C-alpha positions in Angstrom: 0.0 0.0 0.0 2.9 2.3 0.8 4.4 1.7 -2.7 1.1 2.3 -4.4 0.8 5.6 -2.5 4.2 6.7 -3.6 3.4 5.7 -7.2 0.2 7.8 -7.0 2.3 10.8 -5.8 4.6 10.2 -8.8 1.6 10.3 -11.1 0.5 13.6 -9.6 4.0 15.0 -10.0 4.0 14.0 -13.7 0.5 15.5 -14.2 1.9 18.8 -12.9 4.7 18.6 -15.4 2.1 17.9 -18.1 0.3 21.1 -17.2 3.6 23.0 -17.5 4.0 21.6 -21.0 0.4 22.8 -21.7 1.5 26.3 -20.6 4.5 26.1 -22.8 2.2 25.3 -25.8 0.0 28.3 -25.0 3.1 30.5 -24.8 4.3 29.3 -28.2 0.9 29.8 -29.7 0.7 33.4 -28.3 4.2 34.1 -29.8 2.9 32.8 -33.1 -0.1 35.0 -32.9 2.1 38.0 -32.1 4.2 37.3 -35.1 1.1 37.1 -37.3 -0.2 40.4 -35.9 3.1 42.1 -36.4 3.3 41.1 -40.1 -0.4 41.9 -40.6 0.0 45.4 -39.2 2.6 46.2 -41.9 0.8 44.4 -44.8 -2.8 44.9 -43.9 -5.1 43.2 -41.4 -8.3 41.3 -42.1 -10.4 43.4 -44.5 -14.2 44.1 -44.5 -15.8 46.0 -47.2 -19.0 48.0 -46.3 -20.8 49.9 -49.0 -21.0 52.0 -51.0 -23.7 53.9 -49.0 -25.2 57.2 -50.4 -25.8 59.8 -47.7 -27.8 63.0 -48.3 -27.9 65.6 -45.6 -31.1 67.4 -45.0 -32.6 70.0 -42.6 -34.9 69.1 -39.8 -36.9 71.7 -37.9 -38.0 71.7 -34.2 -39.8 74.1 -31.9 -38.2 74.9 -28.6 -40.0 75.7 -25.3 -40.4 79.3 -26.2 -42.0 78.5 -29.5 -39.0 79.4 -31.6 -38.3 77.2 -34.6 -34.8 76.0 -34.9 -33.1 73.8 -37.5 -30.4 71.1 -37.4 -28.8 68.8 -40.0 -29.5 65.1 -40.2 -28.4 62.4 -42.6 -30.4 60.2 -44.8 -28.5 56.9 -45.7 -29.5 55.1 -48.8 -28.4 51.6 -49.7 -27.9 50.4 -53.3 -30.8 48.9 -55.1 -28.5 46.2 -56.5 -24.9 45.4 -55.6 -22.5 43.1 -57.5 -19.1 42.2 -56.2 -16.4 40.1 -57.8 -13.5 39.3 -55.5 -10.3 37.5 -56.5 -8.0 36.7 -53.5 -4.4 36.0 -54.4 -2.9 34.3 -51.3 0.7 34.6 -50.2 2.6 33.0 -47.3 5.2 35.1 -45.5 7.5 34.0 -42.7 8.3 35.7 -39.4 11.0 33.6 -37.9 9.6 30.0 -37.9 6.0 31.1 -38.1 3.9 31.2 -41.3 1.6 34.2 -42.0 -1.2 34.0 -44.6 -1.5 37.2 -46.6 -3.5 38.0 -49.6 -4.1 40.7 -52.2 -7.7 41.2 -53.1 -8.8 42.5 -56.5 -12.4 43.7 -56.0 -14.8 44.9 -58.6 -18.0 46.5 -57.2 -20.9 47.7 -59.3 -24.6 48.4 -58.9 -27.3 51.1 -58.9 -28.8 53.6 -56.5 -32.5 54.4 -56.6 -33.6 57.5 -54.7 -36.5 56.9 -52.3 -39.7 58.8 -51.9 -38.5 61.5 -49.4 -42.0 62.2 -48.2 -42.1 58.7 -46.7 -39.3 59.8 -44.2 -41.0 63.2 -43.5 -38.5 65.0 -45.7 -39.4 67.8 -48.1 -37.3 67.8 -51.3 -36.5 71.5 -50.7 -34.9 70.7 -47.4 -32.4 68.3 -49.0 -28.8 69.6 -49.1 -27.9 67.9 -52.3 -24.6 69.7 -52.8 -23.2 68.0 -49.7 -24.3 64.5 -50.6 -21.5 61.9 -50.3 -20.8 58.2 -50.8 -19.0 56.2 -48.1 -17.2 52.9 -48.7 -16.0 51.3 -45.5 -12.6 49.5 -45.4 -11.3 48.1 -42.2 -7.6 48.8 -42.7 -6.8 51.7 -45.0 -3.1 50.7 -45.0 -4.1 47.8 -47.3 -5.2 50.1 -50.2 -2.8 49.7 -53.1 -4.4 51.6 -56.0 -5.8 55.1 -56.8 -9.5 54.7 -56.3 -11.8 56.2 -58.9 -15.6 55.9 -58.6 -17.5 55.8 -61.9 -20.8 57.6 -61.2 -23.1 57.7 -64.2 -20.1 57.9 -66.6 -18.4 60.5 -64.4 -15.1 59.6 -62.9 -14.9 60.9 -59.3 -11.7 60.6 -57.1 -11.9 59.3 -53.6 -11.0 61.2 -50.5 -9.5 59.5 -47.4 -11.6 59.0 -44.3 -15.3 58.9 -43.7 -17.4 62.0 -43.3 -20.0 60.4 -41.1 -19.3 57.5 -38.7 -23.0 56.5 -39.0 -22.2 54.7 -42.3 -18.7 53.3 -41.2 -15.7 53.8 -39.0 -13.0 53.8 -41.6 -12.9 54.0 -45.4 -13.0 56.6 -48.1 -15.5 59.2 -49.3 -16.7 60.3 -52.8 -18.8 63.4 -53.4 -21.1 62.7 -56.4 -23.7 64.9 -58.1 -27.2 64.1 -57.0 -30.5 65.6 -58.4 -34.1 65.1 -57.3 -35.1 65.0 -60.9 -33.1 61.8 -61.6 -34.1 58.8 -59.6 -31.5 56.2 -60.6 -27.7 56.3 -60.6 -25.3 53.5 -61.7 -21.8 53.2 -60.2 -18.7 51.0 -60.3 -15.4 51.0 -58.5 -12.2 48.8 -58.6 -10.2 48.2 -55.4 -6.9 46.5 -54.8 -6.4 45.7 -51.1 -3.8 43.9 -49.1 -5.1 41.9 -46.2 -4.4 38.9 -44.0 -6.4 36.0 -42.6 -9.9 36.7 -43.7 -12.0 38.8 -46.0 -15.6 39.9 -45.4 -18.4 41.8 -47.1 -21.3 43.6 -45.5 -24.6 43.1 -47.3 -25.6 46.7 -48.2 -28.2 46.6 -50.9 -31.6 45.3 -51.7 -30.1 42.5 -53.7 -26.5 41.5 -53.2 -24.5 39.1 -55.4 -21.0 38.3 -54.4 -18.6 35.9 -56.2 -15.3 35.0 -54.7 -12.4 32.9 -56.0 -8.9 32.1 -54.8 -6.0 29.7 -55.3 -6.2 28.8 -51.6 -7.4 25.3 -51.2 -8.4 25.4 -47.5 -11.1 28.0 -47.0 -13.5 28.4 -44.1 -16.7 30.3 -44.9 -17.6 32.5 -42.0 -20.2 35.1 -41.0 -24.0 35.1 -41.0 -24.4 33.8 -44.5 -23.0 30.7 -46.2 -22.4 30.7 -49.9 -25.3 29.3 -52.0 -22.8 27.5 -54.2 -19.2 26.6 -53.7 -16.5 24.5 -55.3 -13.3 23.5 -53.5 -10.5 21.7 -55.3 -6.8 21.2 -54.7 -6.2 24.2 -57.0 -8.4 26.7 -55.0 -12.0 27.5 -54.4 -15.0 29.4 -55.9 -18.0 30.6 -54.0 -21.1 32.7 -54.6 -23.5 34.5 -52.2 -26.9 35.9 -52.8 -28.4 37.9 -50.0 -31.8 39.7 -49.9 -32.4 42.8 -47.8 -35.0 40.9 -45.8 -32.2 38.6 -44.5 -30.5 41.4 -42.5 -31.6 43.4 -39.5 -31.4 47.0 -40.9 -33.6 48.7 -43.5 -32.8 49.9 -47.0 -33.0 53.6 -46.1 -32.7 55.1 -42.6 -31.7 58.3 -40.8 -29.3 58.8 -37.9 -27.2 56.0 -36.4 -29.8 53.5 -35.2 -28.4 50.4 -36.8 -25.2 48.3 -36.6 -24.2 47.1 -40.1 -21.3 44.8 -38.9 -23.7 42.2 -37.5 -24.6 40.9 -41.0 -21.1 40.3 -42.4 -20.1 37.2 -44.3 -16.9 36.1 -46.0 -14.1 33.6 -46.0 -11.1 32.8 -43.7 -7.9 31.5 -45.2 -6.3 29.2 -42.6 -3.6 26.6 -42.6 -4.8 23.1 -42.9 -2.8 21.9 -39.8 -2.6 23.8 -36.6 0.2 22.0 -34.7 -0.5 23.8 -31.4 -4.1 22.7 -31.3 -3.1 19.1 -32.0 -0.4 19.0 -29.4 -2.8 20.6 -26.9 -5.2 17.7 -27.6 -2.4 15.2 -27.2 -1.5 16.6 -23.8 -5.0 16.0 -22.6 -4.3 12.2 -22.9 -1.2 12.4 -20.7 -3.0 10.9 -17.6 -4.1 7.9 -19.7 -0.6 7.3 -21.0 1.0 7.6 -17.6 -1.5 5.4 -15.8 -1.6 2.7 -18.5 2.2 2.6 -18.8 2.6 2.3 -15.0 -0.1 -0.4 -15.0 1.9 -2.4 -17.6 5.0 -2.2 -15.4 3.0 -3.0 -12.2 1.5 -6.1 -13.8 5.0 -7.0 -14.9 6.1 -6.8 -11.2 3.2 -9.1 -10.2 3.8 -11.8 -12.8 7.6 -11.8 -12.8 8.0 -11.2 -9.0 10.4 -8.3 -9.9 10.5 -5.0 -7.9 10.6 -1.6 -9.6 11.6 1.3 -7.5 9.5 4.5 -7.5 12.5 6.4 -8.8 12.4 4.1 -11.9 8.7 4.8 -12.3 9.6 8.5 -12.2 12.1 8.2 -14.9 9.7 6.3 -17.1 7.0 9.0 -16.5 9.5 11.7 -17.4 10.1 10.0 -20.7 6.4 10.1 -21.4 6.2 13.8 -20.6 9.2 14.5 -22.7 7.3 13.1 -25.7 5.0 16.1 -25.7 7.9 18.6 -25.5 9.7 16.9 -28.4 6.4 16.8 -30.4 5.9 20.5 -29.9 9.4 21.5 -30.8 9.6 19.3 -33.9 6.1 20.3 -35.2 7.2 23.9 -35.4 9.8 23.0 -38.1 8.5 19.8 -39.9 5.0 18.4 -40.6 3.0 17.2 -37.6 2.7 13.6 -38.7 6.4 13.2 -39.1 7.0 15.0 -35.8 4.7 12.5 -34.1 6.4 9.5 -35.6 9.9 10.7 -34.5 8.8 11.6 -31.0 6.8 8.5 -30.4 9.4 6.1 -31.8 12.1 7.8 -29.6 10.1 7.4 -26.4 9.1 3.8 -27.2 12.7 2.8 -27.8 13.9 4.7 -24.7 11.3 3.1 -22.3 11.7 -0.4 -23.8 15.4 -0.3 -23.5 15.2 0.9 -20.0 12.7 -1.9 -19.1 15.1 -4.5 -20.5 17.9 -3.1 -18.3 15.8 -3.0 -15.2 13.9 -6.3 -15.6 16.6 -8.3 -17.4 14.1 -9.7 -19.8 13.8 -9.4 -23.6 10.2 -10.7 -23.5 9.2 -8.0 -21.1 10.9 -5.4 -23.3 9.0 -6.6 -26.3 5.7 -6.6 -24.4 6.3 -3.0 -23.1 7.2 -1.8 -26.6 4.1 -3.4 -28.0 1.8 -1.8 -25.4 3.4 1.7 -26.0 3.1 1.3 -29.8 -0.6 0.5 -29.5 -1.1 3.5 -27.2 0.7 6.0 -29.4 -1.0 4.6 -32.5 -4.4 5.0 -30.7 -3.6 8.6 -29.8 -2.5 9.4 -33.4 -5.7 8.0 -34.9 -7.7 9.9 -32.3 -6.0 13.2 -33.1 -6.8 12.7 -36.8 -10.5 12.0 -36.3 -11.6 15.2 -34.8 -15.4 14.5 -35.2 -15.1 11.0 -33.9 -12.5 11.6 -31.2 -14.9 11.1 -28.3 -16.4 8.0 -29.7 -13.1 6.4 -30.5 -11.6 7.4 -27.2 -14.5 5.9 -25.2 -14.4 2.6 -27.2 -10.6 2.4 -26.8 -10.7 2.9 -23.1 -13.4 0.3 -22.8 -11.3 -2.2 -24.7 -8.2 -1.4 -22.6 -10.1 -1.8 -19.3 -11.5 -5.1 -20.6 -8.0 -6.3 -21.5 -6.7 -5.4 -18.0 -9.6 -7.2 -16.3 -9.0 -10.3 -18.4 -5.3 -10.4 -17.7 -5.7 -9.9 -13.9 -8.7 -12.1 -13.5 -6.7 -14.9 -11.7 -4.6 -12.7 -9.5 -5.0 -13.1 -5.8 -4.7 -9.5 -4.8 -4.6 -10.3 -1.1 -1.6 -12.5 -1.6 0.5 -9.7 -3.3 3.4 -8.7 -1.0 3.0 -11.6 1.4 6.3 -13.2 2.2 6.8 -16.9 2.3 7.0 -16.9 6.1 3.7 -15.2 6.5 1.6 -18.2 5.4 -2.1 -18.4 6.0 -3.0 -19.7 9.5 -4.1 -23.4 9.5 -7.8 -24.2 9.8 -8.3 -26.0 13.2 -11.4 -27.7 11.7 -9.1 -29.9 9.7 -7.5 -32.7 11.7 -4.3 -32.9 9.7 -3.7 -29.2 10.0 -4.5 -29.3 13.7 -2.1 -32.2 14.4 0.6 -30.4 12.4 0.0 -27.4 14.6 0.2 -29.4 17.8 3.6 -30.9 16.7 
């Protein structure tokens, strides 16, 4: 019982070391994220396009407590009647030290048409409109990513863009264009071409009564994000193509509004370009199985003690456990430089060979060495398959543990646990009910 208690303390000590390895994984992942953020700040962060949105200032009148009429300026925001966007994402991988950063250059073609509403429906008289101050806002998350001179085609008139947004009601960052608007003309067509640098993901905000967005890229591992999934998509080893169609009834803000009563960002959709293998996530999942590896490996050696009548010192258990914990550190360090599967193969084979050779030196048995190597090989193979099958990891893990428990129960079914540790001199007391035993006792 004392040896079992000491072994339990060794297991607790090893679990503490496993948690330290988990903290090391989190630290390396934070350092990776900092490297990505540093490169993205210089190239361009994740981009979101909002707009264009036509804004027409107008005068409102109110009467104060003294009966005097005063005026103030409010804004009427108008969405496009139709909006078409063609997006071509050209991915590029840059390196910051040992870390990979996914960047892209987006070639965007936006076109559509504005239809002026009936101003009387918003309690606005046409004579109160300040048409000379009308402006168009196109929201862009990171202006550092703009790489071309932006010209807006407004009814065959080329209008240059000005940096910044005139009203934060239609966006927090972007550019502004001042078009010519007349009450006598109800419809205006527009188009604009953008070339943006960005990183990680690209999003669109559905401003428009009907929105059609097509997106293509040579990146073969996309993740579609946001409030709307593409109606059609095609993913091949050579890249992907996707198309969205969004109606204005699908979002939570109207086609035309005044003031700043709505949040446009809640309806964004787009794509995230991510690496197909996140080694930090896989190593973190592997560390969660540390207690299973420690307990099952110790159980294998404990059963070896029982069947071979050998004695393994707690210090030797500690060294074996340290080898198991070292597996995760080796896996983490190797996976930052070479593919994860190869890293796993190298780390697991190294630990299996180390523990098996140590078992042969301690127990002086080639058979025991082969048995320990086989058990460890099955365990590491089981963990590898579990890490690959993310959707079925819980199912596979539960079945695997059930099979392992059943195997242990079968192997130990004939062991007399009360007889373990009893010396030859401490034999069972004779039963006085048996005459032979009684006579032997008398002698």
